[in-house]
N, C-alpha and C positions, 0 to 999 in steps of 0.2 A: 585108400584108407590111412589117417593118421589117428595114432593111435592115442588116447584119452590115463592120463594116469589118474589111476583113483585112491582118494585120502580111505582109512575108514576113523573113526572114532571109538574111542574104550572106556567104558565107563569108568566109574571112579570106582563106585562101589565093589563089582562082579566083575571089572576089569575082563571083560565078554569085551567085543564087537554092537561097537548101536544099529543100526541097521534102519532107512532112511522113513523116517514117520514111524519112528518106535523112540522115539530122544531128545538129545535136543543139549548145547551148551550155554554155562546161565553165569552170570555176575550179580551176586548178591546187592544190590544195588544203597544200602545204609552203610554195608563195612566200605563200599564208592565215598560218600558223601563222610563218612566217619577219615578215608587219610587225605580229604580235598582237603578240609580241616585241622586240617595234623591229630585226628583223636587216634588215642589205639581204639583198638574195635577187640570190646572183651569174647568176641564168637569167633573169632581167624583163627580160623582152621591149620593153618602155618607157622612152625615149629621153627624161631629165626633168628637174627638173631639180632634184628630190630625191635619183634615180638619180647625178648626177655628180658629188652633194654629199657621197656614200656614202648618204644618207638611204632607211629603206626606201621601196622604192615600193605604194600600192597596185596586191594583186593587180587582173585584170582574166578578165569573162568575155572569152570566145575562142566564138566562132560556126565549124561549121568541115563540109562533105559528108564524111559517112564514109571517100567513097575519100580526103581531101583529111587530115584528121586526125593531127600527129602524135606516132609509135607510141615515145614520149618513153617508156616502161612509169613514169607518174608520177602517182600519189594523187590526182584530180580525182573534182570532183561536176558530173556531166553531168545535165541539162536535155532532153529531148528536146523540134526543132521543134516537134511538132503540138501540146506548152501550153506555148507560146508565141502561136501563126495565130492569138487572137483578142483582142482587149481581157480582157473575161473568165475569156478562161483563163489570160496573161500576169496581170490581178488575181489569178486562187489563184494561182497558183503567184510571185507576188508575198509572198503570204501566209501559205503554208508556208514558202515561203521567207527568212525573218522569224520562222521560230521558230529553225531556226543559229544556232546562237553566237556561228560563222566569219562572216556572211553582212555584216556591216555596216560589214563590215572590207573588204567587198568595192566596185569602180562596180557593179556595178545599178544608182545613182541612170541614171548616165548611159547606159541602156540603156533603160529608161525617158525616157527623158528625150528619146533617138533617137526613141526609137518614138513618140512625140511629136509631137515636131519637123516628121514623116517627112525627116529626115536625117542620120538615124541610118544608121554604113555598119554596125551590125552587126544588129538590128532597124530597119524600119521600116513606115510607113505605107506603102497599096495603092490597092485597087483595093473597092472597094460592090462584092459581090452580096445575090442577096434570102435572105432567112432560108430555111430552109424547116422 
């Protein structure tokens, strides 16, 4: 049997791993629209050179347990944690997201880099298990 590497998703709020069915990754689509239009998004949670200069901040993917997620009534695109649990699932999800006309304006590349380096704050590498 081949080993299948599992990925873990960490909650931005409590920093604990998120189990399948217990949470999701999401991006704020209002922030994506503002970024695409070249507007600074006032609720951007990231402090950066861009935000300090009044420039748009690239929309960030967030990870939360369902119980930890902020209920701000916003328009978000969600990806259930189970859809990024393994490399094949992460690749399939990435391919699906690439068809969205707004996807390239997000920081999904940072999610992938974090997972690949085992140092990701949202998605990261974990242990191996035997594939069944």
